[in-house]
C-alpha positions as CSV (number, residue, x, y, z in Angstrom):
1,M,-102.5,-11.4,-76.4
2,E,-100.2,-8.3,-76.6
3,H,-97.8,-9.7,-74.0
4,I,-96.6,-13.2,-74.2
5,I,-94.6,-12.7,-70.9
6,E,-95.7,-10.4,-67.9
7,V,-93.7,-10.2,-64.8
8,K,-94.6,-8.1,-61.8
9,D,-92.7,-7.5,-58.5
10,L,-90.9,-10.7,-58.9
11,V,-88.5,-11.7,-55.9
12,K,-86.4,-14.9,-55.6
13,T,-84.2,-15.5,-52.7
14,F,-81.8,-18.4,-51.9
15,A,-80.9,-19.0,-48.4
16,N,-82.1,-15.6,-47.5
17,R,-79.9,-14.1,-50.1
18,P,-81.9,-12.1,-53.0
19,A,-81.3,-13.2,-56.5
20,L,-84.2,-11.2,-57.8
21,E,-85.6,-8.1,-56.3
22,G,-89.0,-6.6,-57.4
23,V,-88.4,-7.4,-61.2
24,D,-91.1,-5.9,-63.5
25,F,-91.2,-6.3,-67.3
26,Q,-93.4,-7.4,-70.1
27,V,-92.4,-9.0,-73.4
28,K,-94.4,-8.4,-76.5
29,K,-95.6,-11.1,-78.8
30,G,-93.2,-11.3,-81.7
31,E,-90.4,-9.3,-80.4
32,I,-86.9,-10.2,-79.4
33,F,-86.4,-9.1,-75.9
34,G,-82.9,-8.9,-74.3
35,F,-82.2,-9.5,-70.7
36,L,-78.7,-8.1,-70.1
37,G,-76.3,-8.3,-67.3
38,P,-73.1,-9.7,-65.9
39,S,-72.7,-13.2,-64.4
40,G,-74.6,-13.5,-61.2
41,S,-77.2,-10.7,-62.0
42,G,-80.2,-13.0,-62.0
43,K,-80.6,-13.7,-65.7
44,T,-80.6,-17.5,-65.6
45,T,-82.9,-17.4,-62.2
46,T,-85.4,-15.3,-64.3
47,I,-85.4,-18.0,-67.3
48,K,-85.8,-20.8,-64.8
49,I,-88.9,-19.2,-63.2
50,L,-90.3,-18.3,-66.6
51,T,-90.1,-21.9,-67.8
52,G,-91.4,-23.4,-64.6
53,Q,-88.2,-24.8,-63.2
54,L,-88.2,-22.7,-60.2
55,N,-90.9,-21.1,-58.1
56,P,-90.7,-17.4,-57.3
57,T,-90.4,-16.4,-53.7
58,T,-93.0,-13.6,-54.1
59,G,-94.4,-11.8,-57.1
60,T,-96.2,-13.0,-60.3
61,A,-95.0,-14.2,-63.7
62,T,-97.3,-15.2,-66.5
63,V,-96.5,-16.9,-69.9
64,F,-99.1,-17.2,-72.7
65,G,-101.4,-15.4,-70.2
66,E,-101.1,-18.3,-67.6
67,P,-99.1,-18.6,-64.3
68,V,-95.8,-20.2,-65.0
69,S,-96.7,-23.1,-62.7
70,K,-98.9,-24.4,-65.5
71,L,-95.9,-24.7,-68.0
72,K,-95.1,-28.1,-66.3
73,N,-98.1,-29.2,-68.4
74,P,-97.0,-31.1,-71.6
75,D,-99.5,-29.0,-73.7
76,Y,-97.7,-25.9,-72.7
77,R,-94.2,-27.2,-72.9
78,K,-94.7,-27.8,-76.6
79,R,-95.4,-24.2,-77.1
80,F,-91.9,-22.9,-76.0
81,G,-88.3,-23.9,-76.3
82,V,-85.4,-23.5,-74.0
83,L,-81.6,-23.3,-74.4
84,T,-79.6,-23.2,-71.1
85,D,-76.0,-24.2,-70.0
86,N,-77.4,-27.7,-69.4
87,S,-77.7,-29.4,-72.8
88,G,-79.4,-32.6,-71.6
89,L,-78.2,-34.2,-74.8
90,Y,-77.3,-38.0,-75.0
91,G,-73.5,-38.2,-75.6
92,R,-73.5,-41.8,-76.9
93,L,-76.1,-40.8,-79.7
94,S,-75.4,-38.9,-82.9
95,V,-76.6,-35.4,-83.4
96,L,-79.3,-36.8,-85.8
97,D,-80.4,-39.4,-83.4
98,N,-80.8,-36.8,-80.5
99,L,-83.0,-34.7,-82.7
100,K,-85.1,-37.6,-83.9
101,L,-85.7,-38.6,-80.3
102,Y,-86.8,-35.1,-79.5
103,C,-89.1,-35.1,-82.7
104,H,-90.7,-38.2,-81.3
105,L,-91.2,-36.7,-77.9
106,Y,-92.9,-33.5,-79.3
107,D,-94.6,-35.1,-82.3
108,V,-92.3,-33.0,-84.8
109,P,-91.9,-34.3,-88.4
110,H,-88.3,-35.4,-89.0
111,T,-88.2,-33.0,-92.0
112,R,-87.8,-30.1,-89.5
113,I,-84.3,-31.7,-88.6
114,E,-82.6,-30.5,-91.8
115,E,-84.0,-27.0,-91.3
116,A,-82.8,-26.8,-87.7
117,L,-79.4,-28.1,-88.5
118,T,-79.1,-25.4,-91.4
119,I,-79.8,-22.7,-88.8
120,V,-76.9,-23.9,-86.4
121,N,-74.5,-24.8,-89.4
122,L,-74.3,-28.6,-88.4
123,E,-75.5,-30.2,-91.5
124,E,-72.2,-32.0,-92.1
125,D,-71.8,-33.2,-88.6
126,K,-75.1,-34.7,-88.0
127,N,-73.9,-38.3,-88.0
128,R,-71.1,-37.5,-85.2
129,R,-71.8,-38.7,-81.7
130,V,-72.5,-35.8,-79.4
131,S,-69.7,-37.0,-77.0
132,T,-67.1,-36.3,-79.8
133,L,-68.2,-32.5,-80.4
134,S,-66.5,-29.5,-79.0
135,K,-68.4,-27.3,-76.5
136,G,-69.4,-25.0,-79.2
137,M,-70.8,-27.6,-81.5
138,T,-72.6,-29.2,-78.6
139,Q,-74.3,-25.8,-77.6
140,R,-75.4,-25.6,-81.3
141,V,-77.0,-29.0,-81.2
142,A,-78.8,-27.8,-78.0
143,L,-80.0,-24.8,-79.9
144,A,-81.3,-26.8,-82.8
145,R,-83.2,-29.1,-80.4
146,A,-84.6,-25.8,-78.7
147,L,-86.1,-24.6,-82.0
148,L,-87.0,-27.8,-83.7
149,H,-90.5,-27.6,-83.1
150,E,-90.8,-24.0,-84.1
151,P,-92.1,-22.9,-80.8
152,E,-94.1,-19.8,-80.0
153,L,-91.6,-18.6,-77.4
154,L,-87.9,-19.3,-77.3
155,F,-85.8,-18.8,-74.2
156,L,-82.1,-18.5,-75.0
157,D,-79.6,-18.3,-72.1
158,E,-76.1,-17.0,-73.6
159,P,-76.7,-18.8,-76.9
160,T,-73.4,-17.8,-78.4
161,S,-71.0,-17.7,-75.5
162,A,-69.0,-20.7,-76.7
163,L,-69.3,-19.9,-80.6
164,D,-66.7,-18.5,-83.0
165,P,-67.6,-15.4,-84.9
166,T,-68.5,-17.1,-88.0
167,N,-71.1,-19.3,-86.4
168,T,-72.2,-16.5,-84.2
169,L,-73.3,-14.6,-87.3
170,H,-75.0,-17.9,-88.8
171,I,-77.0,-18.2,-85.6
172,Y,-77.9,-14.5,-85.7
173,E,-79.4,-15.0,-89.2
174,G,-81.2,-18.1,-88.2
175,L,-82.8,-16.5,-85.1
176,R,-83.9,-13.5,-87.2
177,A,-85.6,-15.9,-89.7
178,L,-87.3,-17.6,-87.0
179,N,-88.5,-14.5,-85.4
180,A,-89.8,-13.3,-88.8
181,K,-92.0,-16.5,-88.8
182,G,-93.6,-15.3,-85.5
183,T,-91.4,-16.9,-82.6
184,T,-90.9,-14.5,-79.8
185,I,-87.4,-14.8,-78.3
186,F,-86.3,-14.0,-74.8
187,L,-82.5,-13.6,-74.9
188,T,-80.2,-13.4,-71.9
189,T,-76.6,-12.2,-72.6
190,H,-73.7,-10.3,-71.3
191,D,-72.7,-9.5,-74.9
192,M,-73.9,-5.8,-75.6
193,H,-73.1,-6.1,-79.3
194,E,-75.4,-9.2,-79.6
195,A,-78.2,-7.3,-77.8
196,D,-77.7,-4.4,-80.1
197,T,-77.7,-6.6,-83.2
198,L,-80.7,-8.7,-82.4
199,C,-83.1,-7.1,-79.9
200,N,-86.1,-4.9,-80.2
201,R,-85.9,-4.0,-76.7
202,I,-83.4,-4.6,-73.8
203,A,-83.4,-4.5,-70.1
204,F,-80.4,-3.9,-68.0
205,L,-80.3,-6.3,-65.0
206,N,-77.8,-5.6,-62.1
207,K,-77.8,-7.3,-58.7
208,G,-81.4,-8.6,-59.3
209,K,-82.9,-5.3,-60.2
210,I,-83.8,-3.9,-63.7
211,Q,-82.0,-0.5,-64.0
212,L,-83.0,0.4,-67.5
213,L,-85.4,-1.0,-70.1
214,D,-85.8,0.6,-73.7
215,T,-84.9,0.1,-77.3
216,P,-81.2,0.1,-78.0
217,D,-81.5,3.3,-80.2
218,N,-83.3,5.2,-77.5
219,L,-80.8,4.3,-74.7
220,K,-77.9,5.2,-77.1
221,R,-79.6,8.5,-78.0
222,K,-80.3,9.2,-74.1
223,Y,-76.9,8.6,-73.0
224,S,-74.7,9.8,-75.9
225,E,-72.9,13.0,-76.3
226,A,-74.4,15.4,-79.1
227,T,-71.1,15.5,-80.8
228,V,-69.0,14.1,-83.7
229,T,-65.3,13.6,-84.1
230,V,-63.7,14.9,-87.2
231,E,-60.5,13.4,-88.4
232,M,-58.7,16.1,-90.4
233,T,-56.2,15.6,-93.3
234,N,-53.4,17.0,-91.1
235,G,-54.0,14.3,-88.6
236,Q,-55.8,16.3,-86.0
237,K,-59.1,15.4,-84.4
238,V,-61.8,18.0,-83.7
239,V,-65.0,17.4,-81.7
240,V,-67.7,19.1,-83.1
241,P,-71.3,19.7,-81.7
242,T,-74.2,18.4,-83.8
243,G,-76.3,21.7,-83.6
244,S,-76.2,24.8,-85.9
245,E,-72.8,25.8,-84.6
246,G,-71.4,22.4,-85.6
247,A,-73.0,22.5,-88.9
248,D,-71.2,25.8,-89.6
249,K,-68.0,24.3,-88.4
250,L,-68.4,21.1,-90.6
251,Y,-69.4,23.2,-93.6
252,S,-66.2,25.3,-93.3
253,L,-64.0,22.3,-92.9
254,M,-65.7,20.5,-95.9
255,K,-65.4,23.5,-98.1
256,T,-61.6,23.7,-97.4
257,D,-61.2,20.0,-98.1
258,Q,-59.9,19.3,-94.6
259,I,-62.0,16.3,-93.6
260,M,-60.8,12.7,-93.9
261,R,-63.6,11.0,-92.0
262,I,-66.4,11.7,-89.4
263,H,-67.2,9.6,-86.4
264,S,-70.5,9.7,-84.3
265,N,-69.6,9.9,-80.5
266,E,-72.5,7.6,-79.7
267,S,-72.1,5.5,-76.6
268,T,-72.1,1.6,-76.9
269,L,-74.6,-0.3,-74.7
270,G,-71.6,-1.5,-72.8
271,E,-70.5,1.9,-71.9
272,I,-74.0,2.9,-71.0
273,F,-74.3,-0.1,-68.6
274,I,-71.2,0.7,-66.8
275,Q,-72.3,4.4,-66.6
276,V,-75.7,3.4,-65.0
277,T,-74.5,0.4,-62.8
278,G,-70.9,1.2,-62.2
279,R,-70.2,-2.5,-63.1
280,K,-68.4,-4.1,-66.0
281,L,-70.0,-7.0,-67.9
282,A,-68.2,-10.2,-67.3
């Protein structure tokens, strides 16, 4: 099975208002696939359809080669994990007891709990009641639960939106390690830096439609200027093309020891998104 997710001409409407309009994409087995867009663009709706929580209005969506309607079957639910804005955790229980309960439901050995807590950096807080945790810590508990059974496929909806930079980097390391073991990750985010850091391929979703789909590097090459900016020792900045003409100019500046530093004028994914859609990410 080359594609673990396949979506074709997917449409979803709510009260005659379109949330998704003719969405097409595939997710390869073993990749981290980014679904990027601002709030209200249809990201969460897509995840809910792909996890069997919503039915599409028209179009088709398959996961593990089967229609998403089959994902309600317990045998399929054990094959994927989900993190959304609705944690579903029990506030009166400790972090550890929440995860033990999940282990019982999914026939997961308790030895996995320590590994999951390490990934989300919560080892020292495992005995705290969930109701006493901050929003960011609660989100990390929900993430630990989602990856506890080492699913074949992991759906993450804005997984680091409430986290500080230190814990965000810790989560990135854990997700890369999980992916290296074979877990395919479907990531929705409006954080372009996160997508650039983690994803093999990304899709730009805007107003329910996919505007672009490619690797981050390919998109940046396609939409970037073929120039570099040279900061000179006298404080001036010079924009130089990257072709043969620019090479001669750079050689001349280097030979006379006038260069302090050189910057690529590569566009960020956020800048490309605005250029393509005319919308800011928020």
